[in-house]
Structure formats: C-alpha cells, structure tokens
N, C-alpha and C positions, 0 to 999 in steps of 0.2 A: 905519518899521525897528526891529524889537525880537531884539535879540540874549543877550535874559538867559538861555534854555536853551541855547542857545552858551557859556556862560559861565561856566553848573550845570556842566555838563558837562567844561568844564577844570578846573575844581575838582575832580570828583571823581577826576580823575587820577590821582591818588597812591593812590588806595584799587586802583588795576591797576598800581602799578609802575610810575608814571610820578614820580618825584621831585622834578623840574621842568618847565615848557614854555612856551612863548611864542610867541603867535599875533597876527599882525597883517592886516590887508585893507585892502585899496585898492578905489576905484572912482573913473575919471577924474580920478587924482591925486592924490587925496583920502584920508588913512586914513579910514575910516569905523568900524574896530574895533581895538582894541588888548586885550589879556588878557595877563597873566602871573598863575602857579600853583606852589606849589612854592617847592623851596630850589635855589639854583645850587651850596652847597659839599657837599663830603663829608660834615660832619658835619650837614648839615641843620638850619642856625640862619638862614642869611641865605637872606632871603627873593629870589625872583627879581627884579632889577631893570631887565630891557632890554636891558643894554648886555651881555649877556654871548656868548663867542665860542663857537661852535659848530663842529665837525667837519661838513663838509656831506656827505661821503661822494658816494654818486653823486649828489646834488645839483649835484656838480660839471658833470656829466655836460650839464645846460640851458647852462650857459658856454659849454663846447666847441664843442658845435655848434650855438650861436648864433655863436662863431669861426668855425665853419666856412663858415655861412650868408654872412657877412658878406664873405669870400674869394669864393665861390662869386658873390654879387652886384657884386663888384669885378672878375669875372672872370678873375681869377688861378687860378682851378683851378674842376672842373669835375665834378659830379656819378657821370658815366660814365668819368670819367680812373681808368686804373691805377694803383692803388697803387705801383708798382714804377717809375713814371715819378716819384717824389719820395723811393722810399726802395726802392733797387735791391735789396737784401736780400728783397724779398719778389718778384720775378721769377720766380724758381723754386720753389714751393710742393710740399708734400707733405701727401699725403690720406690718411685712414683709409677703407679700402674693406673692410670686413669683417674679415678677420685679418691684411688685407695692408697696406702702406701705400707707395703709388702716386703718383707725379708728378700733380697739380694738372693737370683739363681744364680749366677755368673759372678765371676773372683776376679776382683781387681786385678794386674797384673801390674808390671813394670812398664811395658811396653803402653796398657792404654794411659796409663800415666804421661808418657813423652809421646802420643801421638794424639793426647788430647780427646779421649775415646774413654775416661774411666767417668763421664756421667756426675761429676763434680758440676758446679756455677763458677761465677766469680764473685761473689757477692761478702763484703771482707767486712759491714759494718749489719753483724746477725748477731741476735740472742744468745747464740750460743759463742760466737766468738765475744762478745761483751762480757758473758761471765768469767772467761777466763782470763779477764783482764782484769775484771771486780775484784778476782780473788787474786793474782797476784800481782796486778797494779805494774809499775815500770820493771820490775824482774820476770814476766809473760815471755818466754822461749820461744822459737819457732816451730821447735817439737808440740809443745803445750797449745800452742793456737793450732798446728795442723792436725790433731788429734780430734781437736772439736769441731772440725769440718766433718766428720761422721755423725754425729749429732745429728744432722742436716738428711733428708732422702734426696738418692743421686737422682736425677733426670732421668734417667734411662740406665739400662741393664749395660754393664761396663763391657766395651768392645763391639756397640750394637750400632752407634751412633758417634758424631764430632759435635762437638761443643768446646768452645774456649774457656778456658774456666783456671782455677788455681791451682791443677794438675800439676805443672812444674814446681809451686813452692811446696807440694806435699814430695815430689822429686827431689829438692833438697834435704828435707826430712828424711829421706832414706840414706843418702850420699851420708848424711852427716853419721847415721844408724851403722851404715857400711864399713865407713873408713874409720871411725871412730872418732872423729875430729868436729869442731865447727864445720859449717858449710863454708865459711870466709878464710878458713884455714886454710881446707882441702883446695879452692880454689888458688890462694894464693901461693901454697906451696907445688902446685901441680900443674896451673896454667902463668898466672901473674910472673910471680918469680923467674919461671926458667924461661919465659918471653921475654924479659926486661920493664913490664905493664908497671910504670911509677904512681898512677892517677887512679888506677881502676879501684872499687870499694863500694861498700854498703854504707861508709860514713864520710865525712870530706876531712881532709886536713884541713887545718886554716888557710893556707896557700892556696888548696882549690877553693875552698868558700871565698876568699877574695876573686877568683877568676871564673865563678858560676854565673853561666849566660842567664842573661832576664827572661824567664819563664812568662809566655801568656796562654790564653784560653780565649777560643773562637765564641764569641757570642753569635748563634745563628739569625737569632731573630734581626741582630741589628747588624748585620755581616760589619763586626767589628771587635778588635783585639780588648780583649781585657789582662791588665798583667797582673800576674799572680803574686801573693808573697812569697819570699823564700823560707819559708815554714813550712810551704805545704809541696816543694818540688821535688820531696822523696816518697817513695812508697813502703811508708812502717807504719805497719799497725803497731806497733810495739817500740821500744825502744832498740830491744834487744833482736825482734824479728828480723830476718835475714831472707828475702821473698826470693826464691828461686825465677818466678817468673815475670818480677818488673822491680829490683831492689837496687840494680846495679847505675855508680857513674862514672863516669871517664872523662877524656879529652879525645878529640881524632884522630890525633898517633896513636894512642894507645890500641884503639879499636883495629884501628888499621894495624897495626905489626899483626894484631891474634887473624885478623881476617886473611890481609899475604899468607898465615903459616897454612889455615888450613885449605887455601885456593894450591898451594904448593905441596898439595898430598901429607899435610897434618906436620909440617917441617919449614923451621924459621928458617933467618938466613944464615943464620953459624950454627945450623944443624940439628938444632933441639927439635926434639922430635916432640909433639903432644899428641898426636893419633897417629895410627897404621892409614896406608892407602885403605886397606881392605875395611876398616871402621866408618872408613871416609863415606865409601860407596853405602855401607850398609845404613848409616846416621840418614843420609836422603833418599834409602829406597822408598817407596809409595806405601803406605800403613791404611788405604781407604777402603774398604770395602764401596758398593755402589749408595748405597743409604746414607753413608757418612760423606762420601763423596760430594753429594748432592747441597750436604749441608755445609762444606766447606765451601762450595763453591757460591753460596751467595755473599761469602767473603769478597767473591769481586776477583780473586789474584788471577786473572785471566790468562793461562797456558800454565798453572799449578797445581799441585797436587800438597798436599800436607804427606811428612813423612816423619821422624823421630824427634819432631820440636821443630823441624825449621818448614819453611814451603820449600819445594822441588820442582825445575823447570821438568814436564812431559810434552808439551804440544807446542813447536817450536811458531806453529799455524799458526797461534793466539796469543795475541801481547806485546804485540810488538817485536823486536830484536831481540838475540839470546841465545842462548845453547841449552839443550837437554841438558840436563844434568845441574844447571846454575842452582845454588842453595842461599838460603840466608832467613830474616825476617825483619822486621821493624817494632816504634816502637810509640808509644802513645804523644809523644812529643813531638814526632817525624824524624827520630831517626832509622836509616835505612841498611842496611848488610848486605850486598852483595857478593855471594862467592861462585866462583867459576872454576871448577877444579881441571877442567879439560883445557883450559888456555893459562891457566896460572895466572888468573886475573882477578880483581878484586877490588870492590870499592866501599868505604864509608861515609855516608853523610848526615853531618848531625842541622838539627836545629830546634826551637822549644817552643811551641804552640800548640796547645792541646786541643781535642775536641774539633777537627778541623777535616770531613773527611778527603778534603781536595786534595790534600797531601797524597794519601796512598790513592786515588782513583786518576792522577793528573801528574802530579808533580815525581815520583817514583820511579813509573815506568816510562817519564820523559827522561830524567834522567839513565838510567838504564839504557835505554835507547841512542840515546847521543853518545854514550859511552863505547856502544858498541858501531855507531854512526863516526867516532871521531877514529874510529882503529880502522877502519874500511871493513868490519868482520862482518 
C-alpha cells in the first residue's frame, strides 16, 4: 500500500481553508494509516496531535441508527411500527397540501424516520419549540421538544419523499421509550462502553473541553473563515436535549473504533458484537423510491442512495473509486465516516469548518478515492 498521495493531499488542505484535520483508516481491526495536518487552536500555533475533540454533527446519525437497528434486532421494535405507538403525539399529524393544511392520510413509521421520509423539516427555532423552552426552561427534555414538532404540518405525506430533517432526533426519543433509558444511557451501555469509547458523548468532560478543536464557519461572500466561540460548537436546543441527529462529540480514535467494528460485520477486535451481519445488510439497503431518490440526488452524493440513516453506494460507475455497499455519513463541520463491509475497510476524517460545501463536493470524495488508490483497489 502507498498512501503518499493521500498524505500530500491532507497537508494541502490548509490552502483551501481547512485549518486542521485528522484521518484514521482501519482494515481488519488494524490501523493502516493515520495522518494529522494543520493546527488545533484558534491562534494556529499548536499542531493537531490526534487527541482533539470534534463536534460530529450529523455523523451522530450513524450512532443513532445503529442503536435503532440493535433494538430492531432484539425484537423490541420493528421498522414498520407506527411512531405513535411510542410517541402518542405523533398519532394525528397534519400535512401541507398546496396552500392547505390537512390531516395526514399516511401513518409515520420507524422506517420513515430512519430513511428521512417522515415529512419533518430541520427548523430548530420555531414558535412551537420556543413555547416548550418558555414553559420548561432548562428542564426541557428531548421528549418534550420532539413532541412539539408535531404541532407543525409535515412537508409531505410520510413515505412519499426524502427531506433531510429532525427525523433522527425523533428516533432518539423513540429509543428512549423503547429502552426505558435516556438516549445517552442507552448509547453508553450498548455501544460506547462495549467498544471502549471514552470521549464520545453529548457533553464535554473537563479534559475534553481543553482538547476541543477550534471551530470555524466559512463566509461565502468573503471566502474566508470566521472563528466560532466555543459555546456554539455543540448542537443543543436545551441543556438536557440529546439530539440523535447532530448532538455527539468525540475524538478520531473513538469514532475510528466504532467504524472499524461496523466494517467488520458489526464486531470489534476483541470479539464484542454490536450488530449482526444480517442487520448490517438491512441497515444499508436502499429505502428510496423514484421520487425520493430524485430529492436525495440533489445532495450530489454521486453513486449513492439513502438507506436507514446512512448513504449507501449502489453505483460504482459514478463518483469515483469505491465498493458497492460502502456506507456512512458526514457532518456539518466536515466529519466524514466511510465503512466498507466487503473489504473490512473503514475511515474517519475530522475537521471543524461549517457552512463549506467544498468539503462534501471535493474533499470527502477525494479522500475516499485516495484511500482506495493507496490500497490499489
């Protein structure tokens, strides 16, 4: 294997507004490549050292949907269960039909939540959510905020289209009800602790706070970065809110171990099993019909469709190198998870720049291509 081109590319990212980054690549439970570039601090004096904490944003969704697949595997819930069985507020939903708002004809299911076909939107500052926050203040819970989403009309009938949304936040609330535990407790007991992940969570330990990588936002008009204050680096509607869609933080080591287990049939190096190969296959199976697929294609994830909360490679002739069945997702500040179960290959890349489309259109595909090229695949 030869990853020299990959290393050169990662080192060059400072020239395209990526102050710091970190990449780990696993195959068959062994690290076959690790490279860090740039700086971790706002002053850009301290090099990236590999123990930085990053906000995962939507890379959280891989953990959340993995947890849901665990509960499905255990028979605690099913993909086509109505959401209102677990969250009664979702029984009588309304939907936009042209200029009208009418009762929804279709029932929202767990499958719709996982595949982003629930009809929800991604608005987090709405009158309905503000009302909950005014009523409960800092005591507002995940369940209370998620229930408030039902007061807004759906964008379409559940199961008829794809729209990236708060669906996985709702899924986290379902997991709480099904498991009888806080979402964070379920993740800790069933994924984090079994895999030995020590830095991942919804809140920062003091030592992790010190390691939090400086986070930036791209100003597209000026084509320059703006430093974000530390207090806005997490995705929290309220102090107790645990976002299944975007709330987790961790270091590259922890996510790398998680991705490696998924790439190796749902089993860690020490034999710990978090998901069966059969459930792994179901997890990455296409869920989109023609209309929903057209909506997903607007995201320009070339060669991919959307499965149960993850992108899934279905066309090897589009988008560059890779394997059919490779899956994963990315995050708003540039995190990127790639999991290839057929080659037992995985990668996790972290950086901290928001509002920068170049990451998804260019950087992530280039990293994936160079990994496969380095392995001569």
